[in-house]
N, C-alpha and C positions, 0 to 999 in steps of 0.2 A: 503494500500500499503506499509505503514511503517513496518509494523509486516513482510510483505512478504519479504522486503529487508533485514530487521535484520536477519530473519531466513537464507535467501541466504547467507549473510554475515557469518552468524556461520556456515554454512554447509562449506562453502569455506575454513574458516580459519581451520575447523576440518579436512577436507580432505588434504589441504597443509601441514598443521602441521604433520599428518599422513605420507604422502608421504614423505616429507622431514626428518624428524626424522627417518622412514625406512632406506632411503639411507644412513643417517648418521650413524646409529647403524651397519649398513651392512659393510661401510666403516672402522668403528671402530674396529670391530670385525676381519676385513680383512677378511669377508666371501662372498662367490660368490651367486648369486641367486640360481643357480643349487644347492648347498648346503643346502640354506634354504629349498627348494623345497624338498629334499630329507627327512631332518629331519621333516619337518610339513607334508608331504603327499600332499602338494598343489602344482599344477602343474607350474613348471616354466612360463609358458605363463601367467597364472593367476597372479601370482607375478609380471611379467613383466607389466602388465597392472595397477597394484596398484602402479609402480613405476614410470610410464611414461605418463598413459591416466588420465586426469583430471576428467573425467567422472566416474572412477571405483573407489568403495570404498567397502572394505571388509565387511562381514557382522560380528556381534559379534563375533560369534564363530571362525570365522576365524582370525580375528584381535587376539583373545587369545591363538590361535595355534601358530601364528607368535612371539606373545609377549612371551610366555613359551619358545619357541625355541631359542629366542635371549637372554633370562634371564633377561627380562625386563618387566614392567607392561603396559597394555594397555593405562594406562593414560600416561604413559610416551611417548608412540608412537605418541599419540593424540596431548599432550601439549608439550612435550619436558621438563618437569618437573617429577620428582620422589617423591613420599610423603611418599613411605614406611620407615622404621626403617632401612633397609640395606642401602639404599643410604643416607639416613640423617646421618649416622654414619661416612660418610667420614669426614675427618679433614677440618679444614678451610683453608688450603693451597688448596687442591684440589677443594673444592668449588669456591674458588676464581678463580683457574684456568678456570672452566667450566663457572662462569658466565663471566669472560673476554672473553673466547672462542665466548660465544655466543653474543658477541658486536661486533666480527669482520665480515667484509663483506665475501661472499661466495668463494671469490679468496684466501684472508688470511686464511681461514679456511682449505681450500684444502692445501694451502701451510705448515701450522702448522701440519696437518694430515701426509703429506707426510715426515715431519722432524721427526713426532713421530715414524712413520714406519721404517726410516732410522736407528734410534736409536734402535728400539725395534730389527731390523734384525742384527744390528751390535752386539748387546748383544748375541742374539743367536748362532752368528757364532762363537763367543769367547768362548763358551760352548762347543763346537766341537772339 
């Protein structure tokens, strides 16, 4: 029984991590699900299931397509952590910001993300 419970917990953590990290990455990149569908060739309905339905998990090949389209690793989508050299080359200030961001509750993360989008949009408007 304990082994089954542990496996269930691992599966739950895997899926919840993937779903939440996928949502987060889409928001970070300001990408809509329909855009991801076009880039990956995965139907919008299927992607919506990965984002909203707890019982749906992508197969490995589908997870790879999604990760490549977003420019992240499957490991990042599952765990929220990136071990690649590219991500680890971020400076200490950025790594600190990321670590602090992870400690925030969901409401505060949404607020910080909205503020970042405001600054990004303001900068792009100045350039025009």
